[in-house]
C-alpha positions in Angstrom: -30.2 3.2 64.8 -31.3 0.3 62.3 -33.0 2.2 59.4 -33.1 1.2 55.7 -34.8 3.3 52.5 -34.9 1.4 49.5 -36.6 2.3 46.0 -36.8 -0.6 43.5 -38.9 -2.9 41.7 -40.7 -6.4 42.8 -38.9 -9.1 40.9 -42.4 -11.2 41.4 -45.6 -11.5 43.3 -45.2 -11.5 46.7 -45.6 -14.7 48.7 -48.0 -14.2 51.3 -48.8 -16.6 54.0 -50.5 -16.6 57.3 -49.4 -17.8 60.8 -51.4 -20.5 62.6 -53.6 -19.9 65.4 -56.4 -17.8 66.4 -54.8 -14.5 65.6 -53.5 -15.3 62.2 -51.0 -12.7 60.6 -50.4 -12.1 57.5 -46.6 -12.6 56.4 -45.5 -11.4 53.1 -42.1 -12.2 51.3 -40.7 -10.2 48.2 -37.5 -9.2 46.3 -36.8 -5.9 45.2 -34.4 -5.2 42.3 -32.7 -1.9 43.4 -30.5 -0.4 41.1 -27.0 0.4 41.7 -25.9 4.0 41.8 -23.0 3.3 39.2 -23.1 1.6 36.0 -20.4 -1.0 35.1 -17.6 -0.2 32.8 -19.5 -1.2 29.7 -22.3 1.0 30.7 -24.7 -1.3 31.6 -26.7 -0.8 34.7 -26.7 -3.4 37.9 -28.9 -4.1 40.8 -29.0 -5.6 43.7 -31.9 -8.1 44.8 -32.8 -7.5 48.6 -35.0 -9.9 50.3 -37.8 -8.3 52.0 -40.6 -9.3 54.5 -43.7 -7.6 55.8 -45.9 -8.4 58.5 -49.9 -7.6 59.3 -51.4 -4.6 57.7 -48.2 -4.1 55.4 -48.4 -7.5 54.4 -51.9 -7.5 53.5 -51.3 -4.4 51.6 -48.5 -6.1 49.6 -50.7 -9.0 48.6 -53.5 -6.8 47.5 -51.7 -3.9 45.7 -48.3 -5.1 44.7 -47.2 -7.4 41.7 -44.3 -8.3 39.7 -42.4 -5.0 38.3 -44.2 -2.5 41.0 -42.0 0.1 41.7 -41.9 0.9 45.6 -40.2 2.9 48.5 -39.7 0.9 51.5 -38.8 2.1 54.6 -37.7 -0.3 57.2 -35.1 -2.1 59.3 -32.5 -4.9 58.5 -33.3 -7.9 60.9 -31.0 -11.0 61.0 -31.7 -14.3 62.2 -30.8 -18.0 61.9 -32.4 -21.4 61.9 -31.2 -25.2 61.5 -32.5 -26.7 58.3 -33.2 -30.3 57.5 -29.8 -31.4 57.2 -28.9 -30.1 60.6 -27.0 -27.3 59.2 -27.3 -23.8 60.6 -28.4 -21.2 58.2 -28.0 -17.4 58.7 -30.7 -14.9 57.4 -30.8 -11.2 56.5 -34.1 -9.8 55.7 -35.3 -6.0 55.4 -38.5 -5.8 57.6 -40.9 -3.2 55.8 -42.5 -0.8 58.2 -43.8 1.4 55.4 -44.3 0.8 51.7 -45.4 3.2 49.2 -45.8 3.4 45.3 -42.9 5.0 43.5 -44.8 5.9 40.4 -48.2 6.5 39.1 -50.5 3.6 37.8 -49.9 4.6 34.0 -46.4 4.5 34.5 -46.5 1.2 36.2 -48.6 -0.3 33.1 -46.0 1.1 30.8 -42.7 0.1 32.3 -43.7 -3.1 33.7 -45.8 -4.5 31.0 -48.9 -5.1 33.0 -51.9 -3.0 33.8 -53.1 -2.5 37.4 -56.9 -2.9 37.8 -58.9 0.4 37.8 -59.9 2.0 41.1 -58.2 -1.1 43.0 -55.6 1.3 45.1 -57.0 4.1 47.5 -53.2 5.3 47.6 -52.9 6.2 44.2 -51.0 9.2 43.0 -53.3 12.4 42.6 -53.5 13.7 38.8 -50.9 16.7 38.5 -52.9 20.1 38.7 -53.4 21.9 35.7 -53.1 25.7 35.3 -56.8 25.9 34.7 -57.0 24.6 38.3 -55.7 27.6 39.9 -52.5 26.0 41.2 -50.7 29.3 41.3 -48.0 28.6 38.7 -48.1 30.3 35.2 -47.2 28.3 32.1 -43.9 29.4 30.4 -44.3 29.9 26.6 -42.3 28.0 24.2 -39.0 29.4 23.1 -38.3 31.4 26.1 -35.6 28.8 27.4 -32.6 31.0 26.7 -34.1 33.5 29.1 -34.3 31.5 32.0 -31.2 32.1 34.2 -31.4 28.3 35.4 -30.7 26.2 32.1 
C-alpha cells in the first residue's frame, strides 16, 4: 500500500501548467513545509520541505484556492521517476501525488497566520462557523470558575 497524509503550509503559490494537446490537463507543483514532530535541542522547530504534484481537478483547485502560507491536509501517494537532463545525466525524482486536498484551518486563521487575506466568498469549501448554544446544538455552556469540579482537568 502506498498512502501518504501530510499537513503543512505551502512555501509559495502553486506553479500550474497545462499539458499540450486537445485534452489539456492541469498540473500543479508546490512544496509543503511540514513540521517535524520533535524540535531540535535548542527548542527550535524544524520542518521538511516536501515536493508535491496535483493533476486535473486537484490541480485546478490548487490554482484557484491555494496560496503561499495556506495550511492544507494532503492525502496521496509517493511516486518516483527519472529523466535525463540537458547535460545527459540521469535525474531521479520523488514526489507526493495529491489525490485529495483540504484546508486545515479557517480563512480567518489563515489570514492571521500567513499574513494575507483570502478573497471573500471565493471558496465553496470554507469551514462552517462553529455552532453556538443559541443555535440549539445540544451542548450547554460551562460557567466560569467551575474548572476545579471537572473530573478531566
